[in-house]
N, C-alpha and C positions, 0 to 999 in steps of 0.2 A: 158293579159293587152295590150291595144293598144298603139303603139308607136306614137310619135308626127309626124305630117305631115302638110305641107302647105295647103293641100286640106281642103275644108270646110266639117266638119263632118255633117252627116245627123242629129245628135243630137245637133248641135250648137244652142244656145239659140237665137231666133230672137229678133230684136228690136220690141217693142210693146208699145202701150199706155195703155195696160191693166194693172191693179194693180198687183204688184209683188206677193202678197199673194194669188192670185187666182190660183186654181189648173187647170193645162192644160192637154190636151191629144194630143200627137204628133204622126205623122205617121213616123215609123222607116223605113229606107232604101231608102227614096226618096232623090236622089242626088240633087234635087232642093231645099232641105231644108224642114223644117216642114211646115205643113199646117197652115192656120190661126188658132191661139189658140182658142180652144173651151172648155167650162167647161167640165171636165171629168165626165162621168156617174158614175165613181167609186170614186169620191172625197168624203171627209167626209160630204159634203153638200147633197149628194144623200141619199134619204130616205132608211133606213135599212142597210146602208153600215157599216159592222163591221168586217167581216171575208173574205177578198178578196182572190182571187186566186193569184198565183205568177205574172201573167201578169197584173192583176188589181192593185196589190200592186205597181208594177213598174210604172204604169201610173200615180199614184197619187203623186209621188215624185216630188217636185219642182226641176228643174234642178240645182238650187243653193244649194239644200240640199242633193245632191247625195253623198257628202262626208260622211254623217252620216252612210250610208250603207257600206262604205269601211272601214272595221275593222282596216286595217293598218293606214289609215289616222286618224280615230277616236282615235286609241291608241296613235298615235304620238301627236295629239292635247292635249290629256289628260296627256301627259308627261310620258307615260310608256316606259320602255326599250324595244325597238322593231326595226324592220327593214325589208325591202323587201328581197327576195331571191337575193343572190349575195353580200350582205353586211356581214361584219364580226361581230360576237357576241363579247361583251365586255370581257367575260370570259367564260371558259368552264363550262357548266351547263346544266340543263334540261330546255327546252323552249317548249312552245306550238307552233305548226306549223299548219297553216290552210289557206284556200283560203282567199284572201283579201276581196272578195265579194262573198257571197253565199246567194242569195235571197230565195233559196229553203229550207234553214235551215237544221235541223236534224244533225248538226255537221259533215256534209259530209267532209271526208278526214282530219278532225282535229285529231291530235295526239300529245302526249308528246314525245319529242326526246332529247337525249343527243347531244349537239353540242359542238365540241371542238374548232372550229375556223371559218372555211368557211361554207357558206350556198349556194355555187354554185351548189350543187347537187339537190336542191329543184326545184320544178316547178316554172317558172317565175311568175305565178299568186298567189303564196303563200307568206306568211310572217311569221316571227318568233316574239315571244313576251315573256316577262317574265311570269312565272307561278304564279298565285295568289292562296291564301289559304282562306278558309272560306266557309260559306253557299253559294250555288248556287241558286239564286232566279230569278224568272220571274215576272216582275211587270207591271201591266197595269195602265196607267194614263189616266183619262178622262178629257180633257181640262186642263191638267197639274195638276189635283188633283188625289191623290191616290185612286184607285178603287179596285185593286185585287193584292194580293201577293201570289205567289206559290213557295213552297220550293221543290227542287229536291233532290232525294236520289239515289246515284249510288255507287256500289261497286268499290273500288279503282282499282281492277284488270280488270274491264270491259273497253271496248273501250269507248271513250268519248261520243259517240252517244247513248250508251246502258244504259238508265236510268231504275231504279227499280221501282220508284214511284214518283209521283208528288202530293202534297197536299196543300190545302189552309191553310194559317196561318195568324194570327193577328200580324202584325208588321208595325211600322211606318217607312216609307222610303220617303225621300224628292225627289222631282222632280229634275233631274240633271240640274244644272244651265247652262251647255254647250248647252242644247236644248231649252233654254228659248227665243232665238232670231232667230228661224228658219224663212225662207222666206215663206214657205207654211203654210196653215191652216189645222192642223191635230187634229181631235177630239180625236182620240185614239193613244197613243204611248206606245209600249211595250218595256221594257228595261230588259236586262239580266245582272245580276251582280254576281260577286264572291266576298264575303266579302262586302266591300263598293266600289268595283271597277266596273265601267261600262264597259262591254265588247262587247255589241251588242245592236242594236236598230232596231225596226220595226215600221212603221206607221200603226199599226193595233192592235187588241187585241190578247191575247193568245187563239188560237183556240181550245186547248185541254180541255177547261172548258166551252165550249158553250152549254153543255147539262144541265147546272145547277148543275153539280156535285161538290163535295168537294174533291174527290180523283180521280186520274187517274193512273192506273197501266198499263204500256205499255206491250203488248204481242209481243214477238219477235220470239218465236218458238212455237212448240206444247205444250201448257200449259194445265195441267189437270184442267178442270173446277171445280172439287170438291174442289180445293184449295181456290176458291173464290165463295163459294155457296151464300154468301150474296150480291154479286156484279153482275152487268149486263155487258155482253160483248157487245162492240160497234165495228162494223167493220169500222175501220178508218185507212186504210193502208197509209203509207208514208215512202218512202225509204225502210228500212228493217223491219219496224214495221207493224204488222198485224192489230193492233187495240188496244183497251183499255178495262180493266175492270173498271167500274165506280160504284159509290154508288147511283144508280138511277134505 
């Protein structure tokens, strides 16, 4: 996490007469500041944009909406019991510890840990938060209207990244009010929730169901194909996942 400095950041938002809700593309690393704002080719206004790469996803985020991708800031705004590395937990308990920002997803480095008091031993880019109970769902909203709800299944003894199954379900979920006044114009917003608690947001759709499937079973190791004779294997590697078995 970058510390404060008197120098001008290459990501400093320029003064502009362009409307705030327009999506911009900036050149990162230029010490002279960003280039003249241009409509991003990866914005929700671009034809066919639904499943961006990590680089593309970053480019569509309005600078004033970056806080949404910082899970520590999101958790603090939502009133959760949480804090950055180096702060003291309110009581000894189990907490979830994970990177404050992880645009790559897949629950990288996320884990549940018992914390007695101090969190000085964690990486500076991590944060801790209270643990929530309930169904873990991934929800796609199209123009703030419910489009898709996916329920995740994971054995309690598995690492947080290692899901057993994702499946479409029919459930009514309201669009989070905290996201109703964003600066950018985002056609698709994906929200992850545990119980009724919002824990993560992406300005894109859930990519695991782009095949028109109703079920996605992640493949982590060498899995016997006979176990899923009625399903089709899709080579869709990401992090430690090899792909999926899907119903298509």
